[in-house]
Each structure stands twice: as structure tokens, then as C-alpha cells.
VOGU-3710 file (C-alpha; in Angstrom, 3 decimals, decimal comma):
1> maqlastvyv> 10,528/207,479/141,474  10,530/208,133/145,191  13,106/210,301/146,900  14,842/209,445/150,162  14,424/211,754/153,146  17,279/210,300/155,209  20,464/208,288/154,854  19,769/204,574/154,585  22,186/201,645/154,630  21,188/198,499/152,737
11> vdpetrqtvt> 22,977/195,322/151,673  22,995/194,956/147,899  21,686/191,440/147,173  23,892/191,124/144,080  27,242/192,215/145,537  26,543/191,469/149,229  28,109/194,817/150,134  26,659/197,606/152,231  25,418/200,487/150,098  24,801/203,972/151,485
21> lepgtnppar> 21,754/205,667/150,005  21,952/209,423/150,589  18,992/211,722/151,295  17,559/213,470/148,254  18,544/210,645/145,902  16,310/208,355/143,873  17,789/204,869/144,386  17,433/202,182/141,718  14,287/200,070/142,073  16,218/196,983/143,210
31> laalvtnpaa> 17,699/198,955/146,139  14,546/200,972/146,809  12,742/197,668/147,358  15,005/197,052/150,360  13,967/200,292/152,110  10,652/199,359/153,730  10,472/202,092/156,385  8,018/204,796/155,258  9,873/207,398/157,369  12,893/207,054/155,065
41> wvdgklptaa> 10,958/208,469/152,097  10,210/212,157/151,441  6,447/211,700/151,052  6,236/209,062/153,796  4,953/206,458/151,340  6,736/203,331/150,186  7,567/203,190/146,477  5,882/200,397/144,536  9,064/198,281/144,491  9,288/198,403/148,293
51> kkaqasdgdq> 5,577/197,603/148,656  5,967/194,552/146,417  9,029/193,373/148,345  7,255/193,816/151,667  4,199/191,922/150,399  6,293/189,032/149,086  8,187/188,798/152,397  4,876/188,432/154,213  3,757/185,696/151,823  6,953/183,692/152,309
61> gndqgagsgt> 6,528/183,739/156,068  3,074/182,216/155,750  4,229/179,400/153,458  6,928/178,056/155,762  4,573/175,950/157,861  2,564/174,676/154,911  4,469/171,389/154,555  3,210/168,028/155,798  1,871/169,226/159,152  2,258/166,081/161,262
71> dsgsdaeaeg> 5,800/165,324/160,136  7,230/168,780/160,766  5,346/169,040/164,066  6,775/165,787/165,451  10,276/166,823/164,349  9,868/170,126/166,159  8,658/168,318/169,290  11,640/165,951/169,173  14,039/168,893/168,881  12,283/170,613/171,778
81> dklaavkkaa> 12,555/167,484/173,926  16,280/167,175/173,162  16,871/170,815/174,015  14,973/170,488/177,298  17,014/167,410/178,249  20,302/169,194/177,518  19,272/172,240/179,547  18,171/170,052/182,475  21,450/168,112/182,470  23,464/171,329/182,349
91> anrpargrks> 21,473/172,831/185,212  22,183/169,837/187,457  25,969/169,998/187,046  28,068/172,517/188,960  30,105/174,961/186,935  33,689/173,986/186,146  36,102/174,835/188,925  33,387/175,277/191,535  33,108/173,105/194,594  29,966/172,194/196,414
101> aadegdgs> 29,253/173,518/199,932  30,139/170,102/201,401  33,644/170,341/199,918  34,176/173,781/201,454  33,613/172,777/205,056  31,383/174,555/207,554  32,850/177,993/206,972  34,437/178,500/210,421
//
């Protein structure tokens, strides 16, 4: 097992609580898999559990867009158009409680 070189805080996936892993300890494989920074380990190398977890995280990111391409793309475009319309409408309205320059007078 790999040994930690520094204190690391991870969230236990089973209990959803923050766990403090102290330097010099050999954490259980399920927690070691959560520590993906090589600098946290004594030898500077990720343990096999962490390597597997990091590899599976990369694979999941690639699969997200693998659905029916045209459907998800048009949904994303529709959401983008809605967001742009909301931003444009908000930009054209004055903030609450503010008056326009015409309401203020000429300033003299």
C-alpha cells in the first residue's frame, strides 16, 4: 500500500462525511482512490486504486456526449437561445430603484 506524505481531506462516498487522512498513514483502498494528486503520496506515484479511479473518471467524461447527437445538440441550442434572451431583456431594464437621466433633470 502507498503511504501519504501530507494531510489530505476527502469525502467518504459511503458516509458523505469529510475524512482526514494523516501523513504517514496507509488509507484504505476506497479512500486512497479519492486522492489523485501524486504530491500527496510519499513516492510521488498514485496507488493503483487512485489510478483506476482517475481512469474511470476520464472515461465517464467522454461518454456524456455520446447520446443521440442531433437531439441533445438542438436542446442545448434552445437552452442557449433562452439564456441569451433573458440576459438581453435584463440588460435593457434599469436596476430597481434607479431613475433614468431624463427623470433626474439637467443636473443644475
